[in-house]
Backbone as CSV, one residue per row, in Angstrom:
resi,resn,N_x,N_y,N_z,CA_x,CA_y,CA_z,C_x,C_y,C_z
1,MET,-77.044,21.087,-40.311,-78.118,21.615,-39.461,-77.537,21.920,-38.078
2,ILE,-77.909,23.066,-37.510,-77.409,23.420,-36.181,-78.402,22.988,-35.126
3,LYS,-77.879,22.611,-33.982,-78.735,22.164,-32.894,-79.259,23.367,-32.137
4,MET,-80.578,23.365,-31.932,-81.191,24.467,-31.208,-82.340,23.909,-30.376
5,ALA,-82.818,24.739,-29.434,-83.970,24.322,-28.638,-85.146,24.057,-29.565
6,GLU,-86.057,23.235,-29.132,-87.105,22.762,-30.028,-88.267,23.726,-30.178
7,TYR,-88.477,24.604,-29.196,-89.682,25.425,-29.271,-89.369,26.889,-28.999
8,TYR,-89.982,27.767,-29.813,-89.744,29.200,-29.711,-91.072,29.950,-29.803
9,ASP,-91.010,31.224,-29.529,-92.208,32.046,-29.694,-92.445,32.372,-31.170
10,ILE,-91.350,32.776,-31.854,-91.453,33.164,-33.261,-90.246,32.630,-34.033
11,ILE,-90.511,32.112,-35.217,-89.450,31.794,-36.162,-89.711,32.587,-37.440
12,ILE,-88.698,33.345,-37.873,-88.761,34.037,-39.163,-87.764,33.330,-40.076
13,LYS,-88.260,32.735,-41.148,-87.385,31.881,-41.944,-87.304,32.333,-43.405
14,ASN,-86.163,32.001,-44.004,-85.933,32.195,-45.440,-85.943,33.663,-45.860
15,GLY,-85.599,34.559,-44.935,-85.531,35.979,-45.269,-84.128,36.380,-45.698
16,LEU,-84.027,37.558,-46.264,-82.723,38.126,-46.616,-82.240,38.925,-45.406
17,ILE,-81.249,38.411,-44.705,-80.784,39.001,-43.458,-79.826,40.172,-43.744
18,VAL,-80.194,41.351,-43.271,-79.313,42.527,-43.289,-79.181,42.954,-41.833
19,ASP,-78.032,42.636,-41.215,-77.945,42.750,-39.753,-77.495,44.107,-39.240
20,GLY,-77.171,45.046,-40.154,-76.807,46.385,-39.694,-75.365,46.547,-39.281
21,THR,-74.565,45.500,-39.391,-73.158,45.581,-38.992,-72.244,45.957,-40.144
22,GLY,-72.781,45.966,-41.359,-71.952,46.190,-42.533,-71.563,44.906,-43.224
23,ASN,-71.899,43.767,-42.625,-71.618,42.481,-43.259,-72.493,42.297,-44.495
24,PRO,-72.052,41.481,-45.444,-72.886,41.211,-46.620,-74.226,40.592,-46.206
25,ARG,-75.269,40.889,-46.933,-76.574,40.284,-46.670,-76.519,38.806,-47.041
26,TYR,-77.371,38.034,-46.404,-77.405,36.597,-46.684,-78.797,36.062,-46.385
27,LYS,-79.134,34.961,-46.987,-80.421,34.333,-46.750,-80.343,33.494,-45.492
28,GLY,-81.324,33.648,-44.622,-81.277,32.919,-43.373,-82.569,33.030,-42.588
29,SER,-82.482,32.629,-41.323,-83.640,32.620,-40.440,-83.218,33.082,-39.059
30,LEU,-84.199,33.475,-38.266,-83.905,33.826,-36.878,-85.045,33.349,-35.988
31,VAL,-84.722,33.174,-34.714,-85.716,32.700,-33.754,-85.792,33.653,-32.575
32,ILE,-86.989,33.784,-32.035,-87.246,34.721,-30.935,-87.896,33.968,-29.785
33,ARG,-87.386,34.220,-28.588,-87.984,33.657,-27.380,-88.020,34.741,-26.312
34,ASP,-89.170,34.919,-25.683,-89.333,35.930,-24.629,-88.922,37.320,-25.119
35,GLU,-89.315,37.640,-26.362,-89.077,38.943,-26.984,-87.598,39.233,-27.224
36,ILE,-86.774,38.190,-27.230,-85.342,38.340,-27.481,-84.948,37.444,-28.651
37,ILE,-84.164,38.009,-29.598,-83.620,37.196,-30.680,-82.526,36.317,-30.088
38,VAL,-82.749,35.010,-30.084,-81.784,34.105,-29.454,-80.799,33.513,-30.451
39,SER,-81.142,33.571,-31.752,-80.197,33.067,-32.739,-80.558,33.558,-34.134
40,ILE,-79.529,33.809,-34.935,-79.679,34.123,-36.359,-78.740,33.190,-37.102
41,SER,-79.242,32.569,-38.142,-78.423,31.577,-38.814,-78.685,31.582,-40.311
42,GLY,-77.631,31.298,-41.062,-77.769,31.100,-42.496,-78.105,29.674,-42.844
43,GLU,-78.130,28.842,-41.817,-78.478,27.443,-42.019,-79.940,27.205,-41.635
44,LYS,-80.431,26.044,-41.956,-81.812,25.704,-41.646,-81.995,25.599,-40.139
45,ILE,-83.078,26.170,-39.640,-83.373,26.127,-38.217,-84.432,25.066,-37.960
46,SER,-84.139,24.166,-37.030,-85.117,23.139,-36.668,-85.924,23.621,-35.474
47,GLY,-87.052,23.015,-35.258,-87.889,23.365,-34.137,-89.196,23.977,-34.592
48,SER,-90.079,24.238,-33.640,-91.393,24.816,-33.933,-91.600,26.050,-33.070
49,ALA,-92.666,26.786,-33.374,-92.918,28.034,-32.666,-94.403,28.343,-32.674
50,ASP,-94.802,29.228,-31.756,-96.189,29.680,-31.747,-96.542,30.371,-33.062
51,LYS,-95.543,31.062,-33.641,-95.781,31.785,-34.889,-94.583,31.597,-35.804
52,ILE,-94.850,31.159,-37.025,-93.795,30.999,-38.023,-94.075,31.955,-39.174
53,ILE,-93.108,32.807,-39.475,-93.259,33.812,-40.536,-92.387,33.401,-41.707
54,GLU,-93.012,33.201,-42.846,-92.277,32.895,-44.070,-91.835,34.221,-44.701
55,ALA,-90.525,34.457,-44.742,-89.984,35.734,-45.192,-89.307,35.643,-46.555
56,GLU,-89.635,34.632,-47.320,-89.062,34.493,-48.662,-89.326,35.758,-49.487
57,GLY,-88.265,36.315,-50.042,-88.397,37.524,-50.848,-88.463,38.813,-50.053
58,LEU,-88.320,38.733,-48.734,-88.390,39.906,-47.877,-87.065,40.113,-47.150
59,VAL,-86.834,41.339,-46.723,-85.630,41.678,-45.964,-85.946,41.628,-44.473
60,VAL,-85.082,40.993,-43.712,-85.189,40.965,-42.253,-84.025,41.788,-41.697
61,SER,-84.331,42.882,-41.012,-83.276,43.772,-40.531,-83.685,44.379,-39.201
62,PRO,-82.715,44.967,-38.485,-83.098,45.737,-37.291,-83.985,46.906,-37.689
63,GLY,-84.800,47.373,-36.751,-85.635,48.537,-37.019,-84.780,49.764,-37.267
64,PHE,-85.242,50.642,-38.143,-84.512,51.867,-38.434,-84.743,52.898,-37.324
65,ILE,-83.749,53.750,-37.107,-83.827,54.816,-36.113,-83.858,56.153,-36.844
66,ASP,-84.923,56.901,-36.665,-85.042,58.246,-37.242,-84.530,59.227,-36.201
67,VAL,-83.356,59.815,-36.445,-82.697,60.619,-35.418,-83.149,62.071,-35.416
68,HIS,-83.968,62.477,-36.396,-84.495,63.848,-36.398,-85.960,63.773,-36.790
69,ASN,-86.829,63.859,-35.778,-88.242,63.638,-36.027,-89.082,64.486,-35.091
70,HIS,-90.299,64.819,-35.541,-91.235,65.588,-34.721,-92.448,64.752,-34.314
71,GLY,-92.259,63.433,-34.313,-93.371,62.543,-34.009,-93.915,62.681,-32.602
72,ASP,-93.116,63.229,-31.678,-93.619,63.398,-30.323,-94.762,64.398,-30.265
73,LEU,-94.807,65.330,-31.238,-95.874,66.327,-31.256,-97.200,65.742,-31.736
74,SER,-97.152,64.579,-32.366,-98.381,63.975,-32.890,-98.684,62.602,-32.311
75,ILE,-97.822,62.088,-31.425,-97.947,60.701,-30.996,-99.221,60.447,-30.182
76,LEU,-99.736,61.453,-29.487,-100.985,61.249,-28.761,-102.184,61.207,-29.708
77,TYR,-102.020,61.750,-30.898,-103.093,61.741,-31.890,-103.015,60.491,-32.776
78,TYR,-101.813,59.994,-32.980,-101.590,58.811,-33.828,-100.641,57.850,-33.107
79,PRO,-101.097,57.225,-32.020,-100.191,56.395,-31.211,-99.640,55.169,-31.943
80,ASP,-100.352,54.679,-32.949,-99.851,53.525,-33.698,-98.774,53.909,-34.706
81,ALA,-98.666,55.203,-34.993,-97.616,55.733,-35.880,-97.422,54.889,-37.135
82,PRO,-98.488,54.640,-37.902,-98.346,53.762,-39.074,-97.359,54.288,-40.104
83,GLY,-97.220,55.615,-40.206,-96.257,56.168,-41.150,-94.827,55.774,-40.828
84,PHE,-94.532,55.575,-39.547,-93.209,55.101,-39.136,-93.076,53.598,-39.372
85,ILE,-94.010,52.859,-38.791,-93.895,51.406,-38.750,-93.840,50.813,-40.152
86,ARG,-94.641,51.351,-41.065,-94.660,50.807,-42.428,-93.362,51.064,-43.179
87,GLN,-92.564,51.993,-42.689,-91.247,52.243,-43.293,-90.139,51.479,-42.580
88,GLY,-90.491,50.735,-41.534,-89.479,50.022,-40.774,-88.837,50.853,-39.683
89,ILE,-89.382,52.055,-39.427,-88.852,52.902,-38.353,-89.454,52.441,-37.028
90,THR,-88.616,51.944,-36.157,-89.104,51.459,-34.869,-88.688,52.356,-33.708
91,THR,-87.817,53.320,-33.969,-87.380,54.270,-32.933,-87.246,55.657,-33.562
92,PHE,-87.754,56.665,-32.874,-87.550,58.030,-33.352,-87.053,58.911,-32.216
93,VAL,-86.262,59.910,-32.574,-85.750,60.891,-31.620,-86.564,62.165,-31.811
94,GLY,-87.374,62.518,-30.823,-88.277,63.656,-30.931,-87.719,64.913,-30.281
95,GLY,-88.549,65.940,-30.250,-88.165,67.186,-29.600,-87.206,68.035,-30.404
96,GLN,-87.200,67.872,-31.719,-86.205,68.545,-32.548,-86.535,70.026,-32.768
97,CYS,-85.508,70.759,-33.197,-85.647,72.160,-33.609,-86.173,73.055,-32.491
98,GLY,-85.905,72.681,-31.251,-86.335,73.493,-30.120,-87.800,73.368,-29.777
99,ASN,-88.497,72.407,-30.388,-89.952,72.281,-30.220,-90.297,70.898,-29.690
100,SER,-90.725,70.844,-28.448,-91.100,69.586,-27.808,-92.489,69.723,-27.192
101,PRO,-93.109,68.627,-26.801,-94.444,68.681,-26.201,-94.410,69.087,-24.732
102,GLY,-93.674,70.088,-24.398,-93.524,70.573,-23.045,-92.088,71.048,-22.842
103,PRO,-91.813,71.679,-21.708,-92.779,72.016,-20.649,-93.659,73.196,-21.057
104,PHE,-94.892,73.165,-20.565,-95.863,74.199,-20.890,-96.311,74.926,-19.623
105,GLY,-96.740,76.164,-19.837,-97.332,76.956,-18.777,-98.651,77.521,-19.245
106,GLU,-98.787,78.815,-19.129,-100.022,79.486,-19.534,-100.165,79.537,-21.047
107,TYR,-99.032,79.469,-21.759,-99.033,79.531,-23.221,-98.434,78.258,-23.802
108,ILE,-98.840,77.960,-25.032,-98.314,76.792,-25.734,-97.789,77.244,-27.093
109,GLY,-96.537,76.844,-27.407,-95.935,77.167,-28.691,-96.508,76.295,-29.794
110,LEU,-96.531,76.813,-30.989,-97.176,76.173,-32.129,-96.543,74.832,-32.476
111,PRO,-97.259,73.711,-32.255,-96.812,72.437,-32.809,-97.443,72.265,-34.193
112,TRP,-96.669,71.790,-35.161,-97.160,71.767,-36.546,-98.461,70.983,-36.677
113,VAL,-98.646,69.954,-35.837,-99.838,69.110,-35.978,-101.116,69.892,-35.660
114,LEU,-100.966,71.021,-34.960,-102.134,71.830,-34.592,-102.209,73.133,-35.384
115,SER,-101.543,73.185,-36.516,-101.527,74.428,-37.304,-102.934,74.890,-37.673
116,ASP,-103.801,73.947,-38.047,-105.161,74.317,-38.434,-105.930,74.913,-37.256
117,LEU,-105.729,74.340,-36.053,-106.407,74.873,-34.878,-105.911,76.271,-34.555
118,TYR,-104.621,76.486,-34.693,-104.066,77.821,-34.442,-104.658,78.830,-35.414
119,GLU,-104.853,78.408,-36.652,-105.422,79.302,-37.651,-106.880,79.623,-37.325
120,GLU,-107.592,78.666,-36.765,-108.995,78.884,-36.408,-109.140,79.855,-35.245
121,ILE,-108.288,79.717,-34.247,-108.453,80.563,-33.060,-107.759,81.913,-33.233
122,GLU,-106.809,82.000,-34.168,-106.091,83.254,-34.412,-105.836,83.384,-35.914
123,PRO,-106.871,83.713,-36.696,-106.698,83.796,-38.158,-105.597,84.796,-38.523
124,SER,-104.773,84.408,-39.487,-103.694,85.289,-39.927,-103.473,85.080,-41.415
125,MET,-103.132,86.157,-42.102,-102.894,86.057,-43.544,-101.491,85.537,-43.833
126,TYR,-100.543,85.891,-42.988,-99.171,85.519,-43.284,-98.504,84.777,-42.126
127,VAL,-98.267,85.466,-41.032,-97.437,84.925,-39.971,-98.283,84.534,-38.763
128,LYS,-98.220,83.266,-38.386,-98.894,82.812,-37.170,-98.033,83.176,-35.960
129,GLU,-98.688,83.571,-34.886,-97.967,83.823,-33.645,-97.518,82.496,-33.052
130,TRP,-96.282,82.479,-32.580,-95.727,81.254,-31.999,-96.530,80.782,-30.788
131,LEU,-96.932,81.698,-29.927,-97.608,81.333,-28.691,-99.094,81.642,-28.749
132,GLN,-99.881,80.736,-28.141,-101.301,80.967,-27.942,-101.648,80.606,-26.505
133,PRO,-102.606,81.321,-25.895,-102.999,80.977,-24.533,-103.523,79.545,-24.480
134,ARG,-103.097,78.802,-23.487,-103.504,77.409,-23.369,-105.023,77.277,-23.283
135,ASP,-105.675,78.120,-22.482,-107.125,78.031,-22.326,-107.848,78.242,-23.652
136,LYS,-107.364,79.197,-24.426,-107.978,79.495,-25.715,-107.801,78.329,-26.680
137,LEU,-106.611,77.752,-26.694,-106.344,76.605,-27.556,-107.149,75.395,-27.126
138,ASN,-107.212,75.142,-25.818,-107.905,73.952,-25.325,-109.400,73.988,-25.582
139,GLU,-109.972,75.169,-25.620,-111.400,75.273,-25.888,-111.743,74.637,-27.245
140,ARG,-110.943,74.969,-28.261,-111.164,74.390,-29.584,-110.644,72.969,-29.662
141,HIS,-109.526,72.703,-29.002,-108.923,71.366,-28.995,-109.894,70.354,-28.408
142,ARG,-110.568,70.732,-27.353,-111.537,69.846,-26.716,-112.701,69.534,-27.655
143,GLU,-113.141,70.528,-28.419,-114.231,70.313,-29.367,-113.832,69.332,-30.471
144,VAL,-112.593,69.418,-30.915,-112.141,68.599,-32.037,-111.701,67.206,-31.598
145,TYR,-110.961,67.122,-30.490,-110.342,65.857,-30.101,-110.947,65.223,-28.853
146,GLY,-111.729,65.980,-28.094,-112.370,65.406,-26.915,-111.507,65.386,-25.678
147,TRP,-110.330,65.964,-25.724,-109.465,66.022,-24.547,-108.638,67.303,-24.597
148,GLU,-107.977,67.613,-23.485,-107.231,68.854,-23.379,-105.728,68.595,-23.253
149,ILE,-104.960,69.574,-23.634,-103.519,69.559,-23.365,-103.361,70.036,-21.928
150,ASP,-103.317,69.097,-21.004,-103.405,69.435,-19.588,-102.120,69.141,-18.805
151,TRP,-101.064,68.724,-19.495,-99.813,68.452,-18.789,-98.942,69.706,-18.767
152,ASN,-98.005,69.709,-17.847,-97.093,70.853,-17.711,-95.646,70.477,-18.040
153,THR,-95.145,69.445,-17.396,-93.744,69.058,-17.569,-93.603,67.943,-18.590
154,MET,-92.374,67.682,-18.990,-92.126,66.552,-19.878,-92.471,65.236,-19.178
155,GLY,-92.217,65.177,-17.881,-92.587,63.977,-17.134,-94.087,63.717,-17.180
156,ASP,-94.873,64.779,-17.048,-96.327,64.640,-17.164,-96.702,64.100,-18.546
157,PHE,-96.035,64.622,-19.574,-96.317,64.168,-20.938,-95.979,62.690,-21.108
158,PHE,-94.861,62.249,-20.544,-94.476,60.846,-20.664,-95.542,59.939,-20.062
159,HIS,-96.125,60.356,-18.951,-97.198,59.562,-18.338,-98.408,59.473,-19.266
160,ARG,-98.732,60.573,-19.925,-99.864,60.558,-20.858,-99.602,59.601,-22.014
161,VAL,-98.375,59.629,-22.531,-98.011,58.741,-23.636,-98.091,57.282,-23.188
162,LYS,-97.585,56.997,-22.004,-97.617,55.630,-21.492,-99.046,55.140,-21.324
163,ASP,-99.909,55.990,-20.777,-101.304,55.597,-20.579,-102.033,55.418,-21.907
164,ASN,-101.655,56.223,-22.905,-102.327,56.196,-24.205,-101.824,55.059,-25.089
165,GLY,-100.589,54.626,-24.831,-99.971,53.594,-25.652,-99.181,54.210,-26.793
166,ILE,-98.149,53.484,-27.233,-97.281,53.979,-28.295,-96.667,52.783,-29.006
167,ALA,-96.634,52.819,-30.337,-96.091,51.700,-31.105,-94.567,51.764,-31.237
168,PRO,-93.997,52.872,-31.722,-92.535,52.914,-31.849,-91.865,53.242,-30.522
169,ASN,-90.556,53.040,-30.474,-89.756,53.517,-29.348,-89.539,55.015,-29.511
170,TYR,-89.471,55.721,-28.402,-89.404,57.182,-28.418,-88.238,57.649,-27.560
171,VAL,-87.299,58.361,-28.168,-86.178,58.977,-27.452,-86.489,60.467,-27.326
172,PRO,-86.793,60.958,-26.126,-87.224,62.356,-25.987,-86.077,63.339,-25.809
173,MET,-86.213,64.473,-26.478,-85.351,65.631,-26.268,-86.257,66.776,-25.838
174,VAL,-85.752,67.672,-25.019,-86.552,68.821,-24.612,-86.203,70.005,-25.500
175,GLY,-87.213,70.754,-25.919,-86.997,71.885,-26.806,-86.699,73.176,-26.053
176,HIS,-85.598,73.812,-26.404,-85.246,75.093,-25.801,-86.341,76.128,-26.053
177,GLY,-86.991,76.061,-27.229,-88.034,77.029,-27.551,-89.180,76.998,-26.565
178,ASP,-89.577,75.790,-26.152,-90.678,75.683,-25.194,-90.249,76.111,-23.792
179,ILE,-88.998,75.830,-23.441,-88.488,76.295,-22.150,-88.433,77.820,-22.142
180,ARG,-87.962,78.406,-23.224,-87.882,79.874,-23.315,-89.281,80.494,-23.240
181,SER,-90.239,79.881,-23.916,-91.606,80.404,-23.900,-92.242,80.272,-22.526
182,LEU,-91.915,79.190,-21.823,-92.444,79.000,-20.479,-91.945,80.102,-19.550
183,VAL,-90.685,80.462,-19.685,-90.092,81.460,-18.800,-90.491,82.885,-19.192
184,MET,-90.528,83.176,-20.496,-90.697,84.553,-20.941,-92.098,84.871,-21.459
185,GLY,-92.907,83.841,-21.737,-94.247,84.092,-22.249,-94.206,84.834,-23.574
186,PRO,-95.228,85.648,-23.868,-95.268,86.376,-25.149,-94.158,87.416,-25.304
187,ASP,-93.462,87.719,-24.214,-92.400,88.731,-24.262,-91.056,88.077,-24.593
188,TYR,-91.044,87.182,-25.582,-89.831,86.426,-25.893,-88.973,87.076,-26.967
189,LYS,-89.430,88.148,-27.584,-88.700,88.756,-28.695,-87.655,89.750,-28.185
190,ARG,-86.764,89.254,-27.348,-85.689,90.062,-26.775,-84.684,89.129,-26.134
191,GLU,-83.576,89.675,-25.672,-82.609,88.887,-24.928,-83.153,88.598,-23.532
192,ALA,-82.887,87.412,-23.047,-83.320,87.041,-21.705,-82.403,87.666,-20.652
193,THR,-82.966,87.942,-19.494,-82.166,88.443,-18.380,-81.408,87.288,-17.736
194,ASP,-80.458,87.620,-16.881,-79.694,86.588,-16.178,-80.618,85.704,-15.345
195,SER,-81.592,86.307,-14.666,-82.495,85.520,-13.829,-83.383,84.611,-14.688
196,GLU,-83.760,85.082,-15.865,-84.573,84.244,-16.759,-83.760,83.061,-17.289
197,ILE,-82.492,83.311,-17.577,-81.637,82.216,-18.034,-81.475,81.176,-16.928
198,LYS,-81.311,81.624,-15.713,-81.196,80.695,-14.583,-82.457,79.845,-14.458
199,GLU,-83.607,80.466,-14.690,-84.866,79.719,-14.634,-84.937,78.697,-15.779
200,MET,-84.445,79.076,-16.956,-84.408,78.133,-18.078,-83.527,76.937,-17.753
201,VAL,-82.414,77.195,-17.088,-81.506,76.118,-16.697,-82.208,75.152,-15.759
202,GLN,-82.990,75.669,-14.820,-83.721,74.805,-13.895,-84.727,73.932,-14.637
203,HIS,-85.420,74.493,-15.604,-86.376,73.702,-16.378,-85.660,72.656,-17.223
204,THR,-84.482,72.998,-17.726,-83.699,72.025,-18.479,-83.303,70.860,-17.589
205,ARG,-82.829,71.166,-16.406,-82.426,70.110,-15.470,-83.610,69.206,-15.132
206,ARG,-84.761,69.812,-14.896,-85.927,68.999,-14.555,-86.297,68.061,-15.701
207,ALA,-86.275,68.577,-16.924,-86.604,67.737,-18.071,-85.624,66.573,-18.194
208,MET,-84.360,66.838,-17.935,-83.363,65.771,-17.995,-83.607,64.745,-16.896
209,GLU,-83.934,65.208,-15.718,-84.207,64.293,-14.613,-85.450,63.446,-14.867
210,GLU,-86.367,63.989,-15.658,-87.597,63.264,-15.956,-87.438,62.283,-17.120
211,GLY,-86.277,62.302,-17.782,-86.041,61.288,-18.798,-85.602,61.779,-20.165
212,CYS,-85.492,63.092,-20.360,-85.034,63.586,-21.658,-83.546,63.257,-21.842
213,LYS,-83.151,63.130,-23.087,-81.782,62.725,-23.410,-80.912,63.872,-23.896
214,GLY,-81.466,65.074,-23.905,-80.706,66.225,-24.328,-81.625,67.395,-24.615
215,ILE,-81.061,68.445,-25.187,-81.830,69.649,-25.488,-81.575,70.038,-26.949
216,THR,-82.594,70.599,-27.589,-82.469,71.039,-28.975,-82.832,72.518,-29.079
217,THR,-82.347,73.137,-30.142,-82.696,74.533,-30.398,-83.151,74.702,-31.842
218,GLY,-84.001,75.682,-32.050,-84.385,76.116,-33.391,-83.898,77.547,-33.534
219,ARG,-82.715,77.719,-34.097,-82.037,79.007,-33.999,-82.387,80.000,-35.099
220,ASP,-83.214,79.585,-36.059,-83.532,80.555,-37.107,-85.017,80.888,-37.180
221,TYR,-85.748,80.570,-36.120,-87.145,81.010,-36.074,-87.567,81.216,-34.625
222,ASP,-88.793,81.737,-34.437,-89.284,82.028,-33.085,-89.422,80.742,-32.284
223,PRO,-89.107,80.813,-30.983,-88.513,81.941,-30.265,-86.988,81.860,-30.154
224,GLY,-86.407,80.782,-30.702,-84.987,80.536,-30.493,-84.067,81.561,-31.113
225,ILE,-84.533,82.238,-32.166,-83.657,83.203,-32.836,-83.319,84.388,-31.931
226,TRP,-84.134,84.621,-30.919,-83.919,85.760,-30.022,-82.946,85.436,-28.883
227,ALA,-82.541,84.198,-28.769,-81.644,83.807,-27.681,-80.207,84.196,-27.985
228,THR,-79.481,84.529,-26.960,-78.053,84.809,-27.114,-77.265,83.508,-27.027
229,PHE,-75.998,83.593,-27.433,-75.123,82.431,-27.331,-75.029,81.958,-25.881
230,ASP,-74.900,82.895,-24.932,-74.758,82.514,-23.526,-75.994,81.783,-23.016
231,GLU,-77.170,82.210,-23.458,-78.398,81.527,-23.040,-78.407,80.076,-23.512
232,VAL,-78.114,79.886,-24.782,-78.076,78.527,-25.334,-77.008,77.700,-24.642
233,LEU,-75.844,78.300,-24.414,-74.736,77.594,-23.782,-75.103,77.120,-22.385
234,GLU,-75.728,77.974,-21.583,-76.076,77.589,-20.220,-77.069,76.434,-20.193
235,CYS,-78.034,76.455,-21.090,-79.007,75.359,-21.149,-78.342,74.063,-21.620
236,ALA,-77.424,74.182,-22.604,-76.714,73.004,-23.094,-75.822,72.421,-22.007
237,LYS,-75.183,73.286,-21.238,-74.332,72.820,-20.140,-75.158,72.099,-19.083
238,ALA,-76.375,72.586,-18.843,-77.254,71.924,-17.866,-77.602,70.521,-18.333
239,ALA,-77.890,70.366,-19.630,-78.194,69.035,-20.164,-76.961,68.136,-20.119
240,ALA,-75.793,68.717,-20.363,-74.551,67.936,-20.390,-74.236,67.330,-19.030
241,ARG,-74.683,67.989,-17.959,-74.425,67.452,-16.614,-75.125,66.102,-16.419
242,TYR,-76.124,65.823,-17.246,-76.836,64.545,-17.184,-76.449,63.657,-18.368
243,GLU,-75.274,63.946,-18.954,-74.777,63.236,-20.134,-75.730,63.410,-21.313
244,GLY,-76.432,64.531,-21.334,-77.320,64.823,-22.447,-76.570,65.435,-23.616
245,ILE,-77.182,65.394,-24.776,-76.569,65.928,-25.981,-77.264,67.225,-26.392
246,TYR,-76.604,67.961,-27.255,-77.160,69.206,-27.800,-77.353,69.041,-29.297
247,GLN,-78.556,69.353,-29.790,-78.834,69.315,-31.229,-79.369,70.675,-31.654
248,SER,-78.835,71.185,-32.759,-79.194,72.523,-33.187,-79.774,72.537,-34.588
249,HIS,-80.913,73.215,-34.730,-81.372,73.641,-36.053,-80.638,74.951,-36.283
250,CYS,-79.660,74.921,-37.171,-78.631,75.948,-37.174,-79.138,77.332,-37.579
251,LEU,-78.394,78.314,-37.137,-78.684,79.723,-37.418,-77.962,80.104,-38.703
252,ARG,-78.569,79.783,-39.844,-77.928,80.071,-41.127,-78.831,80.854,-42.077
253,THR,-80.125,80.686,-41.959,-81.020,81.293,-42.952,-81.514,82.668,-42.537
254,GLY,-81.202,83.080,-41.303,-81.838,84.284,-40.780,-83.205,83.920,-40.235
255,HIS,-84.003,84.900,-39.910,-85.298,84.667,-39.286,-86.235,83.969,-40.261
256,ARG,-86.472,82.685,-40.020,-87.315,81.890,-40.908,-88.777,82.031,-40.492
257,LYS,-89.586,82.564,-41.379,-91.001,82.729,-41.122,-91.689,83.040,-42.444
258,PRO,-93.003,82.844,-42.537,-93.713,83.255,-43.758,-93.577,84.758,-43.966
259,ARG,-93.528,85.176,-45.220,-93.293,86.589,-45.505,-94.375,87.146,-46.418
260,ARG,-94.655,88.404,-46.209,-95.627,89.096,-47.050,-95.065,89.280,-48.462
261,PRO,-95.929,89.369,-49.455,-95.435,89.615,-50.817,-94.536,90.846,-50.863
262,GLY,-93.378,90.702,-51.487,-92.440,91.812,-51.599,-91.494,91.948,-50.427
263,GLU,-91.696,91.145,-49.374,-90.819,91.205,-48.202,-89.666,90.232,-48.404
264,TRP,-88.455,90.753,-48.454,-87.296,89.918,-48.727,-86.827,89.224,-47.452
265,PRO,-86.320,87.991,-47.598,-85.749,87.323,-46.414,-84.477,88.004,-45.970
266,PRO,-84.102,87.851,-44.709,-82.870,88.488,-44.224,-81.635,87.799,-44.795
267,LYS,-80.500,88.458,-44.654,-79.256,87.863,-45.115,-78.923,86.650,-44.264
268,LYS,-78.298,85.662,-44.907,-77.875,84.481,-44.174,-76.768,84.852,-43.200
269,THR,-76.717,84.107,-42.120,-75.719,84.376,-41.091,-74.701,83.254,-41.049
270,GLU,-73.618,83.475,-40.360,-72.568,82.469,-40.251,-72.699,81.720,-38.930
271,GLY,-72.270,80.460,-38.930,-72.248,79.691,-37.701,-73.537,78.939,-37.459
272,VAL,-73.532,78.128,-36.415,-74.687,77.290,-36.106,-75.398,77.703,-34.827
273,LEU,-74.760,78.495,-33.987,-75.351,78.846,-32.706,-75.919,80.259,-32.710
C-alpha cells in the first residue's frame, strides 16, 4: 500500500487505466484534489473523498481531442455538447474548412447548423448562396431561437460563449472564408485586390490577438476556392507571426457544391493550396 494524504475531492478506483503515453493499460485508481490529478497508482489507494467512483469494468483515460471539428458553429445552441462528452471528447479544435463563427459584418456565411434557416429565407432547388444578409437571417433566427447573431469579431463571440457556458474545451481557429466574406461581401467570386488582401491580413491579426490559434481554409468551395495562392499565403503568414498554425481543406476535388442533374463535377486539381 502506498502512503497518500487521507482526504481528496474525488477517488476513481478499480478502473482500467489507459494513460495516453503508449504504456500498457493496467488496473488502478487515481485521486483528484482541487481539480488536479495528484496521483495514479496500480496499487490500492487509501483515504476518503467527497466523491468515490467505482470504475470496475470501465476505462479511465485522458479526454480525447477532436482536431477537426465544426462544433464552434453549434456550441451556442448546444453548450453541453452531449455528442462530444458521451464519446469522451473533452477538447475540440473548431473553425475548420475556412468556416468559423466570425468575424462577421453585414453578411453571414452559411454555417451548417443553420442550413434549414437559410433554406427558409432563400429557397433554392440546388445551390444555396454562401452569404445571406445578417438582418434577413436574424429576423428568422430570432423567431426560432429567441436571440440574434449580434457579434462581429471572434473576441465578441468568445464572450458570448463564456457567458452562455460550455462543457468541452474549445481551441478556436479563424476561418479564411469568413474573413474573405467580411472584406468582399457578395462580390467574392473573383480574385481579391491587393488592398483587400491587406484588409484580410488585418482581420487575421485581430483574430489571433483575440485568442485564435491559427487560420483555416476551405479551398474547394465558396468562398475559398476563389482565393489566389498569394492571398492564402499572406493570411497564413499573419497567423504565423502569432505562432499560429495553418490548416487546409485541400484544393483537390474542384469546386465542391450541389449540382443540377446532368451537371458534371469539375476535374480534380493538384496540390493542397
